[in-house]
N, C-alpha and C positions, 0 to 999 in steps of 0.2 A: 401630486399626491400620485400614488402608486398602490395597486391591490396584490397583496400576497398571502396566499392560502385563505381568501375570502376576508381578509384584514386590509382596511385603508391604512396606509403607511405615510408619514410625511417623508419629504425628499431627504436622501441620505446626505449627511455633511460629508464633504470629500476631504477631510483633513486626515493627515496619516500621522499617528502618534508613536513615539518610540516606546517600547515595552520592555520590560526587566523581569524576568522570573525571580520572584522574591516571595518565598512561602513564609507564613508566620511561624513563631514559635509555639504558638497553641495548636496549629494544625499538626505539627510534628509531635507534640507531646502527646496528642490524643491518639495519633498513629502508633507511639510506643505503647501506650496503655492497652490497646487493642491487640497488638501483637503479642505482648506479655500474658494475655488472658484467653489466647486462642485455644480452641479445640481441634483436634485432629481426627482423619479417618484412619483407622487401623488397617493397613493393608493386607490383602491375602498373601500368603507364603509364595516366594517366588512369582509375584504377579508384575514386577518390575513397573512399566508405564502402560501395559496393556488394558488396564481398568480405568485409565486416565492418570493424573498427576499422582505419584506414589507418595503416600502419606509419610513414610519415614524421611525420604528426601525432601519432603517439604519442611518438616521441622529443622534439617539443616539449612534449607534456604532461609527460614525465618530466623534462626540463629545467627547467621551472617547478617541479615537486615538489621537485626537488634544491636549486635556487638561490633560490627566491622563497617558496614555500609555507612558512607558520609554523605548526606543529602547536600549539605552545603557545598562540598567539593564538587558534587555532580551538578548543582546549581550553577556555579561559576563556569563549569565545562559548559553548559547549555547556553550561558550567556557570552560566550566567546565571540558568537557570531551575533549580528544586528537583528534584532526582534521590533515587530511594529505590529499595531492594530490600526484597522481603518474600518468604517460601517458601510455594509451593502447590504441592499435589500432589507434594512432594518437589523442586521445581525453583525455583531462586532468579530471581524475576521483577523485571526491571528497569522502572521507570516514572516517569515526569515528571508531577508534580501542580502545577498553576498555578491560583491563585486570583483572582477578579476584582481589577482594578486600582484600583478605588474603590467604595464601597456601591452597590448595585443595588436595586431594589424586588423583582426576581426574580432569583434565582440558580439556574440550571440545571446539573446535572452532565453533562457530555459525556465519554464514551468514544470517544477517536479511535485508529483504528488503521491502520498502515502496511502496505506490502506489500514486494515483492522486485522489484528489488534496492534498495529503499529502506531507510529507518530512521526514527526518532523525528526526525531532522533536517528530513524533508520538511515539518514542520508549524511550524518555528521563525519562518517569517515570518507563518504565520496565529496563532499564538498570542499575540502582543500584541493583535490585532485581535478575538479570541474573547473576551479577558477584559475588554474595554473596554465598559462598559454602553451599550446602544443600545435605545431605546423602553422603558428601565427594565428591560431584561433582560441579563444577563451570564452567561458560562459559567465555570464551574469545570471545567477541563480535565484529564482523567487521560489520559496518553498512554504506554502501554506498549510495550516491545520485545517481539515475538512470541518465545516460547521458541526458543532456537536462533539468533536474530538479535541483532546488536548487544550490548548489556550484559546481556542475560537468558541464563541457563544454558541450554546445550544439553540437550535430553532425552537420556538414557542408555539408553533402551529403544526397540524399534521401535513404531510405531503412533502417533505423535503427529502428529494431523492438525488440520484446522480445526474439528473437533468438540471435540478436546481443548483448543485453544486457546480455543475460545467457553467451554467450561466454567470455565477458569482465569480469564478475564477477568471473568466474572460474580462469581466467588468473590472476586476482587480489589476490584469495585466494593463487594460487600457487606461486605468488611472495611474499607474506607475510610467505611463508614456509608450507601452509597447503595443502597436497595432499588429504587429506580427512576431512569432515566437516559436521555438521549438517547445514540445510538450513531451513529458516522460511521465509512466507510472507504472506501479505494480499493485496486484490486489484491485481494492476498489480504484486506485489510481489509474488502473488500466482501463477500467470501464469509464470513468469521467474523462480520461485523455481521450478515448474514441468518441464519446458523446461531443466533445469540443470540435474534434476533426470532422464529424458529421455534419454539425450545426453551424460552425464557424469556420470552414474551410478556407476563406479568404485570410483568416487571420493566423493559420497554422503553416509554419515552414516546414516543419516535418514531425512526425508522431513516433515515439520509440516506447516498446513496451517489453516487460519481462513476463507477462501473464496472458495466455491466450484465451479467448472466450469460445469455448468449444460448442460446436453445432452439430446435432445428430439428425438434421432434417435435410430435405432439398437435396441438391446434387452433392453436397459435402457428405450427407447422412448416407447416401447410396455408394459413394465411393469408400466410405470406412466399412460397409458392409461387404462389397466386392473385394477390397483390399485384405479383408480377413482371410478369404480363401486364394485369392490371386493377386497377392501383393506386387508381382513384377508388373502386373497391368497398370497400376495406379501409381507406384511410387519409383522415383529414379534411384533412391537408395532404400530398399525394401528392409534391410536390417536395422536402420536407424528408425524407420517408420513403426516397425513391429515393437520396438523397445517402447515407443511413445503412447501407442494405442492399443496394443494386444497383449494377452488374451483379453478380449473387452469384459468377460466375465469377472476377471481379477481386478481390472481397472474399475469396474462398478462397485464391486465390493470394497475397494479402498477408498472410492468416492463416498459410499455410505458410510464407512466407518468414521470418516473425518468430517462428514457434514452434519451431524447431530446438532451442534451449536447453531448452524444456519436455520435449522428448521425451527428451533426455539426463537431465534432473533426474528426471524421472518413473520412469526405469528403473535408472541407473547413477550416482547423484549422486557417489559416493565417489571414481569414477575421474577425472572432470574436477577434483573438489574437492581431489584429491591434487595437482594441478598448481597451482591457484589458491591454495591455502593455502601453496605454497612460493615463489611468484613474485608480487610486488607488481606487476609490469609487466602480467603476464597477468591479474592480477585486475582492474587498472584497465581495460584494454581490454575485458574480459569485461563489466564493469559499465557502463562509460561508453557502450559502443556502444548499450545500452539507452535511455539517456538521450538519444541522438541520434535514433534511429527512432521512438521512442515517444512522442516529442513532436511529430514531423512525419516521416511516411514519405518526404517527399521529401528529407530531410537526407542519404540516400544518395548524392545528386549533388553534395554540397558537400565540399570537401576537408578541412575540420575537422568535419564532421557536423554542423554547426549547433549545436555544443554551447553555444558562448557566446553565442548568441541569447537564451537564456532563463535561462541560468545563469553564475556565475563559477567559473573553475577553482577558486578556493578553497572553493566550496560543493560542488562535485563531488568535489574530492579528499578533503574531510572526510568525506563519505559512504563513499568508498573506504576512508578510514583506520579508520573505525568498523568495516568487516568485517576489515581487516588487523589491527589491534592486538587484536582480541577471538578472531581465528583462527575465526570463526563461519561462514565462507562454506560450508563443506561441509553444517553442519547446518542452515543457512538453505535449502540445495537439496534436502536430504532431505524437506523439508516437501512438496514436490512428489511425492515417491516415495510419501508416506504419504496425500496427498489425492487425486491424480488418480484412483487406482482407485474411491475412494468415489464421485467424481463420476459415473463411468461405470456403476458397479455398483449403485447405490442410487437412490433417487427424490429425493435431496435437491435436486437441481437443478430439479426437476419441482414439488416442493411450494412452493406460494406462502405467503409471509407472510401470516399470518391478518389478517382485516379489523380485529381488536382492536389492531393496530400501525398507526399512520399511517407512511407512507413518502414519501420524496422522492428524486427522480433528477435529478441534474444532468448533462446530456448534453454533454460537450465534443467539439468537431467533429474533434479528432485523435485521440480516444481509440480503442482497438483493439477494444473490444466495444461496439456501440451498438444500441438498439433504439428505434423509434418508441413514442410513448407508448400506442398501440393494442396493441403486444406487451408492453410494460413492464407492463400490467396483469396479464398472466399471472404474473408473479413476485410481484406486490404487490396483494393484494385491496382495500386502502385507500390508494391513490396518490393523495395530496392535492395534491402540488406535482411538476410535471415542467418543467424549465428547459432551453431551448436556449441554450447558451452561445455567446458570440461568437468566442471563441478558446481554445486550451487543448489539451492533450492528457493521457497517461495518468498523468503525475505533477501532478496537477490542483492539490494544495494547494502544491506547490513551484513551479510555474509561475505559476499566478494565485491567489494566495492571497486577493487581496481578493474576487474572484468567488466562491470557495468560501465564506468567511466569510459574505459578504452573504446568499449562498443558504441557508447553514444557519440563520442568525438570521431570515430571513423565515419558514423553515420551523418554527422554533421557536415564532415569534409567533403563527403560524396555529394550530398543535396547542395551545399553551396557551389560546389564546382559545376553541377548539372544547371543550376540556376544561372551562373556565369555564362555557360555554352549557349543557353537560351536567349540570354540577352544579345 
C-alpha cells in the first residue's frame, strides 16, 4: 500500500496496455451542436488581437471547424504512432513510445515533456526526425501526457504538482526498462525536466530545455541590475544579452500582459474551467490566443493573430480537440494552482541542476522567458551547450521542429562523447 495526497492506494498494476484514440460519434455530434449555437464577442474596431482573441476571426475559425475540419482524419494522424496507458501512483498515464526508424549504432532513450496549453501533438513533427539515425545516434522517444492533460487521467486529490509529475515520469521510464535517459521539455515540461534532473541526477544522462526559468534574486538578480547599466561588465555579448533582458520595464510589462491567465489558473482554476469545459468556442479562443502571442508578441497587431503563419488550422484545432474530447481543461489548469505556490515558497527555482547532469539550453528569440548564458549557468552547473536560435517562440518543437531536433542531437552527441572520454 502507498499514500498519495493523504489517500491510501493499492499497489499499481504494472501492465502496459495499447491505447487508440477513438472518440465516439455522440461526442462529435454534441460538439457540432454547440458550435452551431455559439455566441460571439463583438470586437472593437481595429482592435485586432490586442484585447484577446478577435471575435470576427473566431467566427472564421469556427466556420472552418464546422465545415472543413475532419476529426476522423486527424484521429488517424494521431494514431500513426503507438499509444499506451499504464497506471502509476493510482493514475492512468498516457504516453507515446516511438522506436528508431532503422538500426543505429547507439540508441538513446529520450523523455520529451509538453506543457500548457499544448499536448503530445506539439512533438508530432519532431518525432520522425528524432527517430531517424544521425551520426550513428537515434532516439527512442517516450512522450507522456502530463496527468490531467490530454489522454492521461486527471488527479483526483489536491497537491499534484511538477514534483508529482516528475516522480511519475521517472517511474514510467523505469517501468519501460530505462534507468538512464535524456530528458527534454518546454513550458511546464522544462520545469518537470529540471525537477527530474535535480531529484534523480543518477537517472539523467542529459537535460535539454527550450524555456529558461528566470531568476531575479541572489547573484543572478544582482548581475541583471548591474548589466542594465554596465552590460560589458557582465556579458560576453552585450548586444545579445540586452535583447533578451532589457529594457526591464518593457520586459516586465510584456510579462504582465501575457500572464493574466496564470494568475487565474494559480488561484481559481475551476471557475474559468467551468466555462471552458462547457463551451468549445470559448475553449478555442482561450487556447489559440496563446498560440498567437506566444509565438510572436507582435501578433496582437494582426487581424488573424498570425496564427496560420506557423501552424495550420487543422493542427491548432486538433490540439484544442484533445482538450475538448477528454474534458481535461480544468484539470490542466489546476496544475498551476498546485505548482505556482511551490515556485514562490520553496527554493526549487534557486537550486541549480548539479554538475553531474550535463545541460543544454536552446534559446528562441520569441520565447517568453530568456536568459543570457552567463545567467543560465546559475540554473545549470554543467551547461555544456547554449544555442542562440535564429527564429521561433514558446512552442519550439511545434514551430521549429528541425531546429529543436538538430539541437537535441548535437547535445546528445557531445554528452555521449564526454561520457566515453571519462570511461
